[in-house]
C-alpha positions in Angstrom: -52.7 101.3 -34.2 -56.1 101.0 -32.3 -58.3 98.1 -33.2 -62.0 99.0 -33.7 -64.0 96.4 -31.9 -67.3 95.2 -33.4 -70.4 95.9 -31.3 -72.7 93.0 -30.4 -76.1 93.7 -28.9 -78.9 91.8 -27.0 -81.9 90.7 -28.9 -85.0 91.6 -26.9 -88.6 91.8 -28.2 -87.5 91.9 -31.8 -84.9 94.7 -31.2 -81.1 94.8 -31.0 -80.3 96.6 -27.8 -77.2 97.6 -25.8 -77.1 96.8 -22.1 -79.2 99.4 -20.2 -76.3 100.4 -18.0 -73.9 100.5 -21.0 -71.5 97.9 -19.6 -69.7 95.5 -22.0 -67.5 92.4 -22.1 -64.6 92.1 -24.7 -64.9 89.0 -26.9 -61.7 87.3 -27.7 -60.7 85.2 -30.7 -59.1 82.1 -29.2 -56.8 81.7 -32.3 -55.1 85.0 -31.7 -55.9 85.7 -28.0 -57.0 89.2 -29.1 -60.3 91.0 -28.6 -62.4 91.6 -31.7 -65.8 92.6 -30.4 -67.7 93.8 -27.4 -70.9 92.2 -26.0 -73.4 93.5 -23.5 -72.9 92.8 -19.8 -76.6 92.7 -19.0 -78.0 93.5 -15.7 -81.4 93.4 -13.9 -83.1 95.9 -16.2 -82.1 93.9 -19.3 -83.2 90.7 -17.8 -86.5 92.3 -16.8 -87.1 93.5 -20.3 -86.4 90.2 -21.9 -88.6 88.3 -19.5 -91.4 90.9 -20.0 -91.1 90.5 -23.8 -91.2 86.7 -23.5 -94.2 86.8 -21.1 -96.1 89.2 -23.4 -95.5 86.9 -26.4 -96.5 83.7 -24.6 -100.3 83.9 -24.7 -100.5 84.2 -28.5 -97.6 81.8 -29.2 -99.1 79.0 -27.0 -102.3 79.4 -29.0 -100.6 78.8 -32.4 -101.4 75.4 -33.8 -98.8 72.7 -33.9 -98.9 72.9 -37.7 -98.1 76.7 -37.6 -95.2 76.2 -35.1 -93.9 73.4 -37.4 -94.1 75.7 -40.4 -92.2 78.5 -38.7 -89.5 76.1 -37.3 -89.0 74.6 -40.8 -88.5 78.2 -42.1 -85.8 78.7 -39.4 -84.1 75.4 -40.4 -84.2 76.5 -44.1 -82.8 79.9 -43.2 -80.0 78.4 -41.2 -79.2 76.1 -44.1 -79.2 78.9 -46.6 -76.9 81.1 -44.4 -74.7 78.2 -43.2 -71.5 79.9 -44.5 -72.2 83.0 -42.6 -73.0 81.1 -39.4 -69.9 79.0 -39.7 -67.7 82.0 -40.2 -69.1 83.8 -37.1 -68.9 80.6 -35.0 -65.3 80.0 -36.1 -64.1 83.5 -35.3 -65.7 83.3 -31.9 -64.5 79.8 -31.0 -61.5 79.0 -33.2 -63.3 75.9 -34.5 -62.1 74.5 -37.9 -64.2 76.0 -40.7 -64.6 72.7 -42.6 -65.5 70.6 -39.6 -68.0 73.2 -38.3 -69.7 73.2 -41.7 -69.8 69.4 -42.0 -70.3 68.2 -38.4 -72.3 71.0 -36.7 -74.6 72.8 -39.2 -76.2 69.7 -40.7 -77.2 68.3 -37.2 -78.5 71.7 -36.2 -80.7 71.9 -39.2 -81.9 68.3 -38.8 -82.6 68.8 -35.1 -84.8 71.8 -35.7 -86.7 69.9 -38.4 -87.1 67.0 -36.0 -88.7 69.2 -33.3 -90.8 70.9 -36.0 -92.3 67.5 -36.6 -92.5 66.6 -33.0 -94.8 69.6 -32.4 -97.5 67.7 -34.2 -97.0 64.3 -32.4 -97.7 65.0 -28.8 -99.3 61.9 -27.3 -101.2 61.1 -24.1 -103.7 58.7 -22.7 -106.9 58.3 -24.6 -110.0 59.8 -23.0 -111.7 57.3 -20.7 -114.2 56.7 -17.9 -112.3 55.8 -14.7 -115.2 56.8 -12.4 -118.9 56.3 -12.9 -120.4 59.3 -14.7 -117.1 61.0 -15.4 -114.8 61.2 -18.4 -111.1 62.1 -18.1 -108.7 63.5 -20.6 -105.0 64.4 -20.4 -103.7 67.7 -21.9 -100.1 68.4 -22.6 -99.4 72.1 -22.4 -96.3 74.4 -22.8 -94.8 75.3 -19.4 -94.5 79.0 -20.2 -91.4 81.2 -20.4 -88.2 79.2 -20.4 -84.9 80.7 -19.2 -82.0 78.9 -20.9 -78.2 79.1 -20.5 -76.0 77.6 -23.2 -72.3 76.7 -22.9 -69.2 77.9 -24.9 -68.1 74.6 -26.4 -70.9 74.3 -29.0 -72.6 77.8 -29.0 -74.8 77.2 -32.1 -75.6 73.5 -31.6 -76.4 73.9 -27.9 -78.6 76.9 -28.6 -80.6 74.7 -31.0 -80.9 72.0 -28.3 -82.4 74.6 -26.0 -84.7 76.7 -28.2 -86.0 74.1 -30.7 -88.0 71.8 -28.3 -89.1 74.8 -26.2 -90.5 76.7 -29.1 -92.0 73.6 -30.7 -93.9 72.9 -27.5 -95.4 76.4 -27.5 -93.1 78.1 -24.9 -91.3 81.4 -25.3 -87.6 81.7 -24.6 -85.0 83.9 -23.0 -81.6 82.4 -23.9 -78.2 83.5 -22.5 -75.1 82.4 -24.4 -71.8 82.0 -22.7 -70.0 85.3 -21.9 -67.1 84.2 -24.2 -69.2 83.0 -27.2 -72.2 85.2 -27.9 -71.6 86.1 -31.5 -73.2 83.1 -33.4 -76.2 83.0 -31.0 -76.9 86.7 -31.8 -76.7 86.0 -35.5 -79.2 83.1 -35.0 -81.4 85.4 -33.1 -81.5 87.9 -35.9 -82.5 85.1 -38.4 -85.1 83.7 -36.0 -86.5 87.2 -35.3 -87.2 87.7 -39.0 -89.5 84.6 -38.9 -91.1 84.4 -35.4 -93.4 87.0 -33.7 -91.6 89.5 -31.6 -90.7 88.4 -28.1 -91.0 84.6 -28.7 -87.2 84.3 -28.8 -84.9 86.6 -26.9 -81.2 86.6 -26.3 -79.5 88.3 -23.3 -75.7 88.4 -23.1 -73.6 88.6 -19.9 -71.7 86.8 -17.3 -72.7 84.3 -14.5 -74.3 87.2 -12.6 -76.6 87.7 -15.6 -77.4 84.1 -15.6 -78.2 84.2 -11.9 -80.6 87.1 -12.5 -82.4 85.0 -15.1 -82.7 82.0 -12.8 -83.9 84.1 -9.9 -86.4 86.0 -11.9 -90.1 85.3 -11.0 -91.2 85.0 -14.7 -89.7 81.8 -16.0 -91.5 78.5 -15.3 -88.5 76.5 -16.3 -84.7 76.8 -16.3 -82.4 74.8 -18.6 -78.7 74.9 -18.4 -75.8 73.1 -20.1 -72.6 73.8 -18.1 -70.4 72.7 -15.2 -71.6 70.8 -12.1 -70.9 73.9 -10.0 -73.2 76.0 -12.2 -75.8 73.3 -12.2 -75.9 73.1 -8.4 -76.3 76.8 -8.2 -79.1 76.9 -10.7 -80.9 74.0 -8.9 -80.6 75.7 -5.5 -81.8 79.1 -6.9 -84.7 77.6 -8.9 -85.8 75.6 -5.8 -86.7 78.8 -4.0 -89.8 79.3 -6.2 -90.1 75.7 -7.4 -89.2 76.2 -11.0 -88.7 73.3 -13.2 -85.0 72.6 -13.9 -83.2 70.8 -16.8 -79.5 70.1 -16.2 -76.9 68.8 -18.7 -73.7 69.0 -16.8 -70.2 67.6 -17.0 -69.0 64.2 -18.1 -66.0 61.8 -17.7 -66.8 59.2 -20.3 -65.2 55.8 -19.8 -64.1 54.0 -23.0 -63.8 50.3 -22.2 -61.6 48.4 -24.7 -61.5 44.6 -24.3 -58.7 42.5 -25.7 -60.9 41.1 -28.5 -61.7 44.5 -29.9 -60.4 45.8 -33.2 -57.6 47.8 -31.8 -56.8 49.8 -34.9 -60.5 50.8 -35.3 -60.8 51.6 -31.7 -57.7 53.9 -31.7 -58.8 55.7 -34.8 -62.3 56.4 -33.4 -61.2 57.2 -29.9 -58.6 59.6 -31.0 -61.1 61.6 -33.0 -63.7 61.4 -30.3 -61.2 62.6 -27.7 -59.5 65.4 -29.7 -62.4 66.8 -31.8 -63.3 70.3 -30.7 -60.1 70.2 -28.6 -61.7 67.7 -26.3 -64.2 70.3 -25.1 -67.2 68.0 -25.1 -68.9 66.4 -22.1 -69.1 63.1 -24.0 -65.5 63.2 -25.3 -63.6 59.9 -25.2 -61.2 61.1 -22.5 -60.9 58.1 -20.0 -59.9 55.0 -21.7 -59.8 51.6 -19.9 -57.9 48.9 -21.8 -57.6 45.2 -20.9 -54.1 44.4 -19.7 -53.1 42.1 -22.5 -53.4 44.8 -25.1 -52.7 47.8 -23.0 -49.2 48.6 -24.2 -50.1 48.0 -27.8 -53.0 50.3 -27.5 -51.1 53.1 -25.7 -48.4 53.1 -28.4 -50.9 53.3 -31.1 -53.0 56.0 -29.4 -49.8 58.1 -28.7 -48.9 57.8 -32.4 -52.4 59.0 -33.3 -52.2 61.9 -30.9 -48.9 63.0 -32.3 -50.3 62.8 -35.8 -53.4 64.9 -34.9 -53.0 68.4 -36.3 -53.6 71.5 -34.2 -53.9 74.9 -35.9 -55.9 77.7 -37.5 -59.5 77.2 -38.6 -58.8 77.7 -42.3 -56.4 74.8 -42.4 -58.5 71.8 -43.8 -56.2 69.3 -42.1 -56.8 70.6 -38.6 -58.9 68.4 -36.2 -58.0 70.1 -32.9 -58.5 73.8 -32.7 -57.7 76.1 -29.7 -59.2 75.9 -26.3 -62.0 78.4 -25.8 -60.4 80.9 -23.5 -57.4 81.7 -21.3 -59.0 80.3 -18.2 -59.6 77.0 -20.0 -55.9 76.9 -21.1 -54.9 77.4 -17.5 -57.2 74.6 -16.3 -56.0 72.0 -18.9 -52.3 73.0 -18.3 -52.9 72.7 -14.5 -54.1 69.1 -14.7 -50.9 68.1 -16.6 -48.6 70.1 -14.3 -50.2 68.4 -11.2 -49.8 64.8 -12.5 -48.5 62.4 -9.9 -45.1 60.9 -10.2 -46.4 57.5 -11.4 -48.1 59.1 -14.4 -46.4 59.1 -17.8 -47.1 61.6 -20.6 -47.0 59.5 -23.8 -47.7 62.3 -26.2 -48.3 66.1 -26.0 -48.6 67.6 -22.6 -47.8 71.2 -23.5 -49.1 74.4 -25.0 -48.6 74.9 -28.8 -47.1 78.3 -29.7 -47.4 81.5 -27.7 -50.3 83.0 -29.5 -53.9 81.9 -28.9 -55.0 79.0 -26.7 -53.7 75.9 -28.5 -52.8 72.8 -26.5 -51.2 69.7 -28.0 -53.3 66.5 -28.2 -52.2 64.6 -25.1 -52.1 61.0 -23.9 -51.3 60.1 -20.3 -50.8 56.5 -18.9 -49.7 55.0 -15.6 -52.7 56.4 -13.7 -54.6 55.2 -10.7 -58.4 55.3 -10.2 -58.2 58.0 -7.5 -55.9 60.4 -9.4 -57.3 63.8 -9.9 -57.2 63.6 -13.7 -59.3 60.4 -13.6 -61.9 61.7 -11.3 -62.3 65.3 -12.6 -63.3 66.7 -16.0 -60.3 68.2 -17.9 -62.4 69.4 -20.8 -59.4 69.6 -23.1 -57.5 67.4 -25.7 -56.3 65.0 -23.0 -56.9 61.2 -23.1 -56.0 59.1 -20.1 -55.4 55.3 -20.3 -55.7 52.8 -17.5 -55.3 49.0 -17.6 -57.9 46.5 -16.2 -57.8 42.8 -15.6 -61.3 41.6 -16.3 -64.9 42.6 -16.9 -65.6 43.2 -13.2 -62.7 45.5 -12.7 -63.5 47.3 -15.9 -67.0 48.0 -14.7 -65.7 49.1 -11.3 -63.4 51.6 -12.8 -66.0 52.8 -15.4 -68.6 53.5 -12.8 -66.1 54.8 -10.2 -66.6 58.5 -10.9 -69.2 61.1 -10.0 -70.2 61.8 -13.6 -72.6 59.6 -15.6 -73.3 61.1 -19.0 -71.8 58.9 -21.7 -69.6 55.8 -22.2 -68.6 53.2 -24.7 -67.7 49.5 -24.8 -65.4 48.0 -27.4 -65.6 44.2 -27.9 -66.6 41.5 -30.4 -68.4 39.6 -27.7 -72.1 40.5 -28.0 -73.1 39.0 -24.6 -70.3 41.0 -22.9 -71.4 44.2 -24.7 -75.0 43.6 -23.5 -73.9 42.9 -19.9 -71.7 46.0 -19.8 -74.4 48.3 -21.4 -76.8 47.1 -18.7 -74.6 47.7 -15.7 -72.6 50.8 -16.8 -74.2 53.7 -14.9 -74.3 56.3 -17.8 -77.1 57.9 -19.8 -75.6 56.7 -23.0 -73.6 53.6 -23.9 -72.1 53.3 -27.3 -70.9 49.9 -28.5 -67.8 49.8 -30.9 -68.2 53.5 -31.5 -68.2 56.7 -29.6 -69.9 60.1 -29.8 -72.5 59.9 -32.7 -75.8 61.5 -31.8 -79.1 61.5 -33.6 -82.2 63.7 -33.1 -84.5 60.8 -32.5 -82.6 59.4 -29.4 -82.3 61.0 -26.0 -79.1 62.6 -24.6 -78.7 63.2 -20.9 -77.0 61.8 -17.8 -77.3 60.5 -14.3 -75.6 61.4 -11.0 -73.7 64.7 -11.1 -74.1 64.9 -14.9 -77.6 66.2 -14.2 -81.1 65.2 -15.2 -83.5 65.8 -18.0 -83.0 64.8 -21.7 -82.0 66.7 -24.8 -83.1 65.6 -28.3 -85.8 63.0 -29.0 -89.4 62.9 -27.9 -88.2 62.7 -24.3 -86.5 66.1 -24.6 -89.6 67.5 -26.2 -91.8 66.3 -23.4 -89.5 68.0 -20.9 -90.8 71.3 -22.1 -94.5 70.4 -21.5 -96.7 70.0 -18.5 -99.5 67.5 -18.0 -103.0 68.5 -16.9 -105.9 66.2 -16.0 -109.3 67.4 -17.1 -112.4 65.5 -15.8 -115.9 66.3 -16.8 -119.3 65.0 -15.5 -121.4 63.1 -18.0 -124.5 64.1 -16.0 -124.2 67.9 -16.3 
């Protein structure tokens, strides 16, 4: 029996379009490992069309008042909320995410974040007008940068699309967004909803692979490029964008240290860390994957965490008890398996460490102990349901281990000692430090890293300002 695959199309200038050259990519459901749709493999002609649509729409969109942009963004948020069930179903089919958790943990933040940026559109601030030279008055204008080329990842297709387009549109920019080649479905549904609200060309979606993304970055039209992805991809984007001095916003990988001191509430820490490490199958740049535990409680902690991992359910998205869905694609399953297969002899698998079933891309929640700081699995991002545990002697060694990687996105500290928590949060070299918790995010606070985790901020007023440029206007008082 031949399966009829659903056809997905680009969204350009208010129209749903096939790739100009007719090429497609098969889209796979990670739960079954089987194709269920085709998506455009866009080339230069498609990218040119999307950029032309965004450029044509920009002059009128930038002139809309902040109040009007707010009104339209609020309509988008309301529409997403009203069609949440449909969005969740499409997202789950494309990613394998649990239906219940996607509905409760992703849709509400998406809607809230759009509403936040709708409000931010009306709150741009700058220096007051003033006389800094005799006979002259100066003012500062904040303006949209122009057309924004944006590339979203496959781990949170809907949520990361919101992080991209909401601040850009609120600031008066137009957008060409490329979802991951493995997860375009929910982004295209969002585009259809957005397109029924915004003027044509303000928001465009081009599907394709990394070559499509390169065409977007290289294109002369965008004034800014924003990507959430791997360090490798971020470097390539930065190098390409530098040729014509485009602005660049990079949110790249992470290797979050989770520092647990002996005075912490171990039971509470284990419960939170296991959820923060295995949620979304560990496919999160901020996931609690690298745990550092003070020596005196190390063995107790490892035993408890291994028990939690064993009790974490992996399975189909319609099972309400499932926390850990499948990995996103076959390549990711190979990557995660490879880290475990290459473990050094001194490492010990305390739980998991194997594929689950032979259908789809499921991997057992895994805990590994006995590791050294220079081991591959400590230094490199696994991006799967794997938590490593290392012992440390004291605060100085904890800090040395925590900072001893190339990534610097997120981290957490677990202790009842307030002064210690403040010292650690000051000296840990990460864009976010949580204390006695791990992974909560709010629209009002910035998210973004240092070092090889990239630069620029998502969320918050800081993320909004990234999509604006500053202009000084000086006028003579004698004219």
